[in-house]
C-alpha positions in Angstrom: -1.4 -6.5 -4.8 -2.9 -9.8 -3.6 -5.7 -9.9 -1.0 -3.9 -11.0 2.2 -7.0 -12.8 3.6 -7.3 -14.9 0.5 -3.7 -16.0 0.3 -1.7 -15.0 3.5 2.0 -14.9 3.1 4.5 -15.0 6.0 6.9 -12.5 4.4 4.5 -9.6 3.9 6.3 -6.3 3.4 4.6 -3.6 5.5 6.1 -0.8 3.3 4.4 -2.3 0.2 1.0 -2.3 1.9 1.4 1.1 3.4 2.4 2.5 0.0 -0.5 0.8 -1.8 -2.8 2.6 0.7 -1.0 5.9 0.4 0.1 5.8 4.0 3.3 6.1 5.9 4.6 2.9 7.4 4.0 4.3 10.9 0.4 5.4 10.1 -0.3 2.0 8.5 1.0 0.0 11.5 -0.8 2.2 14.0 -4.1 2.0 12.1 -3.8 -1.7 11.6 -3.2 -2.3 15.3 -6.1 0.1 16.3 -8.5 -1.6 14.0 -7.6 -5.3 14.6 -6.2 -5.2 18.2 -3.0 -7.0 17.1 0.2 -6.2 15.2 0.3 -7.0 11.5 3.0 -9.6 12.2 0.8 -11.5 14.7 -2.2 -11.2 12.4 -0.3 -12.4 9.4 0.9 -15.5 11.4 -2.6 -16.2 12.6 -4.0 -15.8 9.0 -1.3 -18.1 7.6 -2.0 -20.7 10.3 -5.7 -20.7 9.8 -5.5 -21.0 6.1 -3.1 -23.9 6.5 -4.9 -26.0 9.1 -7.2 -27.9 6.7 -4.3 -29.1 4.6 -2.3 -31.2 7.0 -5.7 -32.2 8.7 -6.5 -33.8 5.3 -3.2 -35.6 5.2 -1.1 -33.2 3.1 2.6 -33.2 4.1 3.6 -30.2 6.2 6.6 -29.5 3.9 4.3 -28.8 1.0 2.0 -26.6 3.1 5.0 -24.7 4.5 6.6 -24.0 1.1 3.2 -23.0 -0.5 2.8 -20.5 2.3 6.2 -19.0 1.6 8.1 -20.4 4.5 11.7 -21.2 3.8 11.4 -24.7 5.3 9.0 -27.1 7.1 11.0 -26.4 10.2 10.3 -22.7 10.1 6.5 -23.4 9.6 6.6 -26.0 12.4 8.3 -23.5 14.8 5.5 -20.9 14.0 2.8 -23.6 14.4 4.2 -24.7 17.8 4.5 -21.1 19.0 0.9 -20.3 18.0 -0.8 -23.6 19.1 1.6 -25.0 21.7 2.4 -28.2 19.9 4.0 -29.2 16.6 1.7 -30.1 13.6 2.3 -33.9 14.0 1.1 -33.9 17.6 -1.7 -31.5 16.9 -3.1 -33.6 14.1 -2.5 -36.9 15.9 -5.3 -36.0 18.3 -3.0 -36.1 21.4 -1.8 -33.2 23.4 0.5 -33.6 26.4 0.5 -37.4 25.9 -3.2 -37.8 26.2 -6.0 -37.7 23.7 -7.2 -34.2 22.8 -10.7 -33.4 23.9 
């Protein structure tokens, strides 16, 4: 089973991780939330986003980043990106937020 922090995937199957740790799904999700303070779903999205940020910042197309991370499309990745950071990747990396330069 891959190490999630090294290569986060957006479609992580909780049951697979729980089984690998010899835990029930419920015990795994409760333990994960207790130890991290967030759900596995939110943590996974944050991990994917953090691992992806350097790539478009270095000029890599969002489509390639999205597909490499396991998203079905660039639009799905962009939706997650905007939900987590408040703006789509193009705006985030252009250095402008809300129509003015980002500080």
